[in-house]
C-alpha positions in Angstrom: -28.3 10.4 -21.9 -25.2 8.1 -22.4 -21.9 9.4 -21.2 -20.0 9.6 -24.4 -16.7 10.7 -23.0 -16.6 7.9 -20.5 -17.3 5.3 -23.1 -14.6 6.8 -25.4 -12.1 6.9 -22.5 -12.7 3.3 -21.4 -13.1 1.9 -24.9 -16.3 0.1 -24.1 -17.5 -1.8 -27.2 -18.5 -5.3 -28.1 -16.3 -5.4 -31.2 -13.1 -7.2 -30.9 -13.7 -9.0 -27.7 -13.2 -12.8 -27.5 -16.5 -14.6 -27.4 -15.4 -16.4 -24.3 -15.0 -13.1 -22.5 -18.6 -12.1 -23.5 -19.9 -15.4 -22.2 -18.2 -14.9 -18.9 -19.6 -11.4 -18.5 -23.2 -12.6 -19.2 -22.9 -15.6 -16.9 -20.9 -14.1 -14.0 -22.5 -13.3 -10.6 -23.8 -9.9 -9.7 -23.8 -9.0 -6.0 -26.3 -6.3 -5.0 -25.3 -4.5 -1.8 -28.7 -3.7 -0.1 -29.0 -1.9 3.2 -32.8 -1.5 3.1 -32.8 2.2 2.4 -34.6 3.7 -0.5 -31.6 3.8 -2.9 -30.5 0.2 -2.3 -34.1 -1.0 -2.4 -34.5 0.7 -5.8 -31.3 -1.0 -6.9 -32.7 -4.4 -6.1 -36.0 -3.6 -7.8 -34.4 -2.3 -11.0 -31.9 -5.2 -11.2 -34.7 -7.7 -10.9 -37.4 -6.1 -13.1 -35.8 -3.5 -15.4 -32.5 -2.7 -17.1 -29.2 -1.4 -15.7 -25.9 -0.4 -17.2 -23.4 -2.5 -15.2 -20.6 -1.1 -17.3 -19.5 -4.1 -19.2 -19.8 -2.5 -22.6 -23.4 -3.2 -23.6 -25.2 -0.2 -22.0 -28.6 -0.6 -20.4 -29.5 -4.3 -20.4 -31.5 -6.8 -18.3 -29.6 -8.9 -15.9 -30.4 -12.6 -15.8 -32.2 -13.4 -12.6 -29.9 -16.4 -11.8 -26.9 -14.0 -11.8 -28.3 -11.9 -8.9 -27.4 -12.3 -5.3 -28.3 -9.9 -2.5 -25.8 -9.0 0.3 -26.8 -7.3 3.5 -24.3 -6.3 6.2 -25.8 -5.9 9.7 -23.5 -3.4 11.5 -25.4 -4.0 14.8 -25.3 -0.3 15.6 -29.0 0.4 16.0 -30.4 -2.4 18.1 -33.9 -3.5 17.0 -33.9 -1.2 14.0 -30.8 -3.0 12.6 -32.6 -6.4 13.1 -35.7 -5.1 11.3 -33.5 -3.8 8.5 -32.1 -7.3 8.1 -35.5 -8.9 8.1 -36.8 -6.4 5.6 -33.9 -7.1 3.1 -34.5 -10.9 3.5 -38.2 -10.5 2.7 -37.6 -8.2 -0.2 -35.0 -10.5 -1.8 -37.4 -13.5 -1.3 -40.2 -11.5 -2.9 -38.2 -11.2 -6.1 -36.8 -14.7 -5.9 -33.1 -13.6 -5.3 -30.8 -15.4 -2.9 -29.7 -13.3 0.1 -26.6 -13.5 2.2 -26.5 -11.6 5.6 -23.2 -10.8 7.3 -23.1 -9.6 10.9 -20.4 -7.5 12.5 -20.2 -5.6 15.8 -18.8 -2.5 14.0 -18.7 -0.3 17.2 -16.5 -2.8 19.0 -14.2 -3.3 16.0 -13.9 0.5 15.6 -13.0 0.9 19.3 -10.4 -1.9 19.1 -8.7 -0.4 16.0 -8.9 3.2 17.1 -11.0 4.1 14.0 -14.4 5.6 13.5 -17.5 3.4 12.8 -18.0 4.9 9.3 -14.6 3.8 8.1 -14.8 0.3 9.7 -18.3 -0.2 8.4 -17.3 0.7 4.8 -14.3 -1.6 4.9 -16.3 -4.5 6.2 -19.1 -4.0 3.6 -16.7 -4.1 0.7 -14.7 -6.9 2.1 -17.9 -9.0 2.6 -18.9 -8.2 -1.0 -15.6 -9.2 -2.4 -15.6 -12.5 -0.5 -19.1 -13.3 -1.7 -18.3 -12.4 -5.3 -15.3 -14.7 -5.2 -17.3 -17.5 -3.7 -20.1 -17.2 -6.3 -17.5 -17.0 -9.1 -16.2 -20.4 -8.1 -19.7 -21.8 -8.0 -20.6 -20.3 -11.4 -17.3 -21.4 -12.9 -16.5 -17.9 -14.1 -13.4 -15.7 -13.5 -13.4 -13.5 -10.4 -12.7 -10.5 -12.5 -15.9 -11.0 -14.5 -18.1 -10.7 -11.3 -19.9 -7.4 -10.6 -20.6 -5.8 -7.2 -23.3 -3.1 -7.5 -23.8 -0.3 -5.0 -26.7 2.1 -4.8 -24.8 5.4 -4.8 -26.8 8.1 -6.6 -26.3 11.6 -8.0 -26.9 13.1 -4.6 -24.3 10.9 -3.0 -21.8 12.0 -5.6 -22.5 15.7 -5.0 -22.3 15.2 -1.3 -19.0 13.3 -1.6 -17.6 16.1 -3.8 -18.2 18.7 -1.0 -17.0 16.3 1.8 -13.7 15.8 0.0 -13.5 19.6 -0.7 -14.0 20.2 3.1 -11.3 17.7 4.0 -8.9 19.0 1.3 -8.5 16.8 -1.8 -7.0 16.7 -5.2 -8.7 15.8 -8.5 -9.0 12.1 -7.5 -11.1 13.1 -4.5 -13.0 15.8 -6.3 -14.0 13.4 -9.1 -16.0 12.0 -6.2 -17.6 8.5 -6.6 -16.4 6.8 -9.7 -18.9 4.9 -11.9 -16.7 1.9 -11.8 -13.6 0.7 -9.9 -12.5 -2.8 -10.9 -15.5 -5.0 -10.1 -17.5 -2.4 -8.2 -20.1 -0.7 -10.4 -22.5 2.2 -9.4 -25.3 2.1 -12.0 -27.5 4.7 -10.3 -25.2 7.7 -10.4 -27.3 9.4 -13.0 -30.4 9.2 -10.9 -31.3 11.4 -7.9 -32.5 10.2 -4.5 -35.9 11.8 -5.2 -36.2 10.0 -8.5 -35.5 6.6 -6.9 -38.1 7.3 -4.1 -40.7 8.2 -6.7 -40.0 5.0 -8.6 -40.6 3.0 -5.4 -43.8 4.9 -4.6 -45.1 4.2 -8.1 -44.6 0.5 -7.6 -46.0 0.6 -4.1 -42.8 -0.5 -2.5 -41.8 0.7 1.0 -38.3 1.1 2.3 -36.4 1.5 5.6 -35.2 4.8 7.0 -31.9 5.0 9.0 -32.3 7.8 11.6 -28.5 8.2 11.8 -28.7 9.7 8.3 -30.1 12.8 10.0 -27.3 13.0 12.7 -25.3 16.0 11.5 -22.4 15.0 13.7 -21.4 12.8 10.7 -19.9 14.8 7.9 -22.1 13.3 5.2 -25.3 14.1 7.1 -24.0 17.6 7.8 -23.3 18.2 4.1 -26.7 16.7 3.1 -28.9 18.6 5.6 -26.9 21.8 6.2 -24.7 22.5 3.1 -26.7 21.2 0.1 -30.0 23.0 0.9 -28.1 26.4 1.0 -26.4 25.7 -2.4 -29.6 24.4 -4.0 -31.3 27.7 -3.2 -28.8 29.4 -5.4 -28.6 26.6 -8.0 -31.5 24.1 -8.0 -29.6 22.0 -10.6 -26.3 21.8 -8.6 -26.5 18.0 -8.4 -26.7 17.6 -12.2 -24.0 20.2 -12.6 -21.6 18.5 -10.3 -22.3 15.1 -11.9 -21.0 16.6 -15.2 -18.0 18.1 -13.4 -17.2 14.8 -11.7 -17.3 13.0 -15.0 -14.8 15.4 -16.5 -12.5 15.3 -13.5 -12.7 11.5 -13.4 -11.6 11.2 -17.1 -8.8 13.7 -16.7 -7.8 12.0 -13.4 -7.5 8.6 -15.2 -5.1 10.1 -17.8 -3.0 11.9 -15.1 -2.8 8.7 -13.1 -1.3 6.9 -16.1 1.3 9.8 -16.6 2.1 9.8 -12.9 2.5 6.0 -12.8 5.2 6.2 -15.5 6.9 9.1 -13.6 6.8 7.0 -10.4 8.6 4.1 -12.1 11.2 6.5 -13.5 11.9 8.1 -10.1 11.9 4.9 -8.0 15.4 4.1 -6.7 14.8 1.6 -3.9 11.9 -0.4 -2.7 11.9 -2.7 0.3 9.7 -4.0 3.1 7.3 -1.0 3.8 9.9 1.4 2.3 10.2 3.4 -0.9 13.0 5.7 -2.0 12.5 8.2 -4.8 15.0 10.5 -6.6 14.3 13.7 -4.7 16.2 16.0 -7.1 14.3 14.8 -10.1 11.1 14.8 -8.2 11.7 18.5 -7.3 12.1 19.2 -11.0 8.9 17.4 -11.9 5.7 19.3 -12.8 3.9 19.8 -9.5 0.7 18.2 -10.7 2.6 15.0 -11.4 4.8 15.3 -8.3 1.8 15.4 -6.1 0.5 12.1 -7.5 3.9 10.5 -7.3 4.2 11.3 -3.6 0.7 10.0 -3.0 1.6 6.8 -4.8 4.7 6.4 -2.6 2.8 7.0 0.6 0.1 4.5 -0.3 2.7 2.0 -1.4 4.0 1.7 2.1 0.7 2.3 3.9 -2.3 1.6 1.8 -4.7 2.3 4.7 -3.4 5.9 5.2 -6.2 8.5 4.7 -4.3 11.3 3.0 -5.2 14.9 2.6 -3.8 17.6 0.4 -1.8 19.1 3.3 0.0 15.8 3.8 1.2 15.7 0.2 2.1 19.4 0.3 4.3 18.9 3.5 6.3 16.1 1.7 6.8 18.3 -1.4 8.1 21.1 0.9 10.8 18.7 2.2 11.7 17.7 -1.4 12.0 21.4 -2.4 14.2 22.1 0.7 16.4 19.1 0.0 16.3 17.9 3.6 14.1 17.4 6.6 11.6 14.9 7.9 7.8 14.7 8.5 5.5 12.2 10.3 2.3 11.6 8.4 -0.9 9.7 9.2 -0.6 6.2 10.7 3.0 6.9 11.6 4.4 7.0 8.0 7.8 8.7 8.0 8.9 10.9 5.1 12.5 12.3 5.0 14.9 13.6 2.4 18.5 12.5 2.7 21.4 12.2 0.3 19.3 13.3 -2.7 16.5 10.7 -2.0 13.0 10.9 -0.6 12.6 8.0 1.8 9.0 7.0 2.7 8.6 4.4 5.4 5.7 2.8 7.2 5.7 2.6 11.0 6.2 -1.1 10.6 9.5 -0.6 8.7 11.4 0.5 11.8 14.5 -1.7 11.9 14.6 -4.5 14.6 17.6 -5.0 16.7 20.4 -7.5 15.7 23.0 -9.1 17.9 24.5 -12.5 18.2 27.6 -14.6 17.9 29.1 -15.5 14.5 31.0 -18.8 14.7 34.1 -19.2 12.6 34.8 -23.0 12.1 38.4 -24.3 12.4 40.6 -24.3 9.3 41.2 -28.0 9.7 37.7 -28.8 8.4 38.6 -29.0 4.7 35.0 -29.3 3.6 34.9 -25.5 3.7 32.4 -25.5 6.5 31.1 -22.0 7.1 29.6 -20.2 10.1 26.4 -18.4 9.5 24.4 -15.8 11.4 20.9 -14.8 10.0 20.0 -11.2 10.5 16.5 -9.9 11.3 15.9 -8.8 7.7 16.8 -12.2 6.2 20.4 -11.4 5.2 23.2 -13.7 6.4 26.7 -13.1 7.7 28.9 -15.9 6.6 32.5 -16.7 7.9 35.2 -19.1 6.9 39.0 -19.5 7.1 41.1 -19.5 4.0 44.8 -20.2 3.7 47.0 -18.0 1.5 48.1 -20.1 -1.5 51.9 -20.5 -1.9 53.4 -17.7 -4.0 50.4 -15.3 -3.4 50.3 -12.1 -1.4 47.5 -11.7 1.1 47.0 -8.0 0.4 46.6 -8.6 -3.3 44.1 -11.4 -2.7 42.1 -9.2 -0.3 42.1 -6.3 -2.8 40.9 -8.5 -5.7 38.3 -10.2 -3.5 36.8 -7.0 -2.2 36.6 -5.6 -5.8 34.9 -8.8 -7.1 32.4 -8.8 -4.3 31.9 -5.0 -4.4 32.6 -4.7 -0.7 30.0 -7.2 0.4 32.8 -9.7 1.3 36.3 -9.1 2.7 39.4 -11.1 3.5 41.0 -10.1 6.8 43.9 -11.3 8.9 42.5 -14.1 11.0 44.9 -13.7 13.9 44.2 -9.9 14.1 40.5 -10.8 14.4 41.2 -13.2 17.3 40.5 -16.3 15.3 42.7 -19.4 15.6 43.4 -21.9 12.8 42.9 -25.0 15.0 40.1 -23.8 17.2 38.3 -21.3 15.0 36.6 -18.6 17.0 33.6 -16.4 17.7 32.9 -12.9 16.5 30.2 -10.6 18.0 27.7 -8.9 15.6 25.4 -6.1 16.6 24.2 -2.6 15.5 26.1 0.7 15.6 26.3 2.1 19.1 26.8 5.7 20.2 30.5 6.4 20.7 31.7 3.7 18.3 35.2 4.4 16.9 37.3 2.5 14.3 40.3 2.9 12.1 38.8 2.7 8.6 40.9 0.9 6.0 42.6 3.5 3.8 43.0 6.2 6.4 46.5 5.0 7.5 45.6 4.3 11.1 43.6 7.4 11.7 40.5 6.9 13.8 37.0 8.0 12.9 33.6 7.9 14.5 31.4 5.1 13.2 28.5 7.6 12.8 30.7 9.8 10.6 31.7 6.8 8.4 28.0 5.9 7.9 27.2 9.5 7.1 30.0 9.6 4.5 28.7 6.3 3.1 25.3 8.0 2.7 23.5 5.5 4.8 20.1 7.0 5.7 19.6 7.6 9.4 16.6 5.3 9.5 18.7 2.4 7.9 21.8 2.7 10.1 20.5 0.3 12.8 20.4 -2.3 10.0 24.1 -2.1 9.3 25.8 -5.2 10.9 28.9 -4.3 12.9 31.3 -7.2 13.3 33.5 -7.0 16.5 36.0 -9.2 18.2 33.7 -9.4 21.2 30.7 -7.5 22.6 33.1 -4.8 24.0 36.0 -5.5 21.5 37.2 -3.5 18.5 35.3 -3.2 15.2 36.5 -5.7 12.6 34.2 -4.9 9.7 31.3 -2.5 9.1 29.5 -5.0 6.9 29.2 -3.9 3.3 31.0 -0.6 3.9 34.6 -0.8 5.3 36.9 -3.1 7.3 39.0 -1.8 10.2 42.6 -1.3 9.1 43.9 -3.1 12.2 42.2 -6.3 11.0 43.4 -6.1 7.4 45.9 -8.4 5.7 49.6 -7.9 6.3 52.6 -9.2 4.3 53.0 -11.9 7.0 49.4 -13.0 6.9 49.1 -16.8 6.2 45.5 -17.5 7.4 42.7 -15.3 6.2 39.2 -14.7 7.6 36.6 -14.4 4.9 33.5 -12.5 6.0 30.5 -12.1 3.6 27.2 -10.3 3.8 24.8 -12.5 1.8 21.4 -11.6 0.4 18.9 -14.1 -1.0 20.2 -13.1 -4.5 23.8 -14.0 -3.7 23.2 -17.3 -1.7 
């Protein structure tokens, strides 16, 4: 029975499509992921001899034989059995006249090296190999990559098992909608058929298949659900697989709509975005409907660490911080979430700031070609220095005030002599990160001293970003001249007697 709601939601119809797009869809490659088990063997047989709905808008249809290509990934986990699986798939593909590609990976070694489990590594390798093969075939066929299809043999039982697996781990609607019928190029045309139906189909055609004994090892969650959980539930409701299929379809359609709403909310709440860092408006997020807020937080976490395996408790812990208005939490794969200054900052472990220190050269004033000294910081920004003479009839303090206003604090004019820079010889300034115990006399405080940490706090610089703030000093142990982009030291500022000015600028790619 066709899934009416799914077709309505996705707008699948032939009408209104450009003829070129239809041609691409009927000529593009179809990669069959075949392990040798009953389900994937049935997928190959049906694709070669019958009709399948590969979700391109035409419902059940035959697939041209020349479009088909079998992919088998040998995980090298089961010794001789794995070799026999590979040989079986090669023979089966040859029997139906379909090209076959075999990819080999030592999944156990890769999992150990990456500190992951073999199930996750194996899954990632399979889909990566399928994507690469689909891209390669698309080039050979002369069709767009997006028109290719990758078919997997997931069935109704897999969908029910995944529902319970995600429920055990703790999941939201996206996880409980279980295995989607389609995700981009990946299509699962057997989701309406049970494993028993596919086995019966093969028996009727006299086709054997391979059995993977690890499917009975209940140490793995899927095997535990399949052999320990499902039989108990089926005794109460023999049609639980069909019931869950309908539930998953409803959840999938509603999840797609909620995802669109959450994507708009995410864009509205986004305040900063950098290398492995996202900052959201925490106050507005706290006022957002919790169903949308959960999805927004999930999007932020995956934006900085796409490989993170998130559970409901991780999302809840971040929302607790948002509700409290402060605090921090470390999430899977070292992702850091913290609320500061009204913003929720989410950072990947790789976003930790790297150290910065070095000499910034100030060229002599006698070089009239306006030569500048430059120091490139670890994040790609540059500190630029040059000497500027005060024009006749001008007041240094007025020039400095106008300059700082024009550059919005990202460039300052200071008294060169007070910074230890000579007109004829130029000079050197030391640049590093804030250090514990740093004290300065911020401009505007009439000579009063202040801890650098307090100044950064008042400037609302997040704790995780403070090491990225360049501190310009007269020497490695000298006084602070400028907290770049925030405040100069009053002792280095222009005086009525200033004749030679030091211009310091913090340049990003956009200002250079």
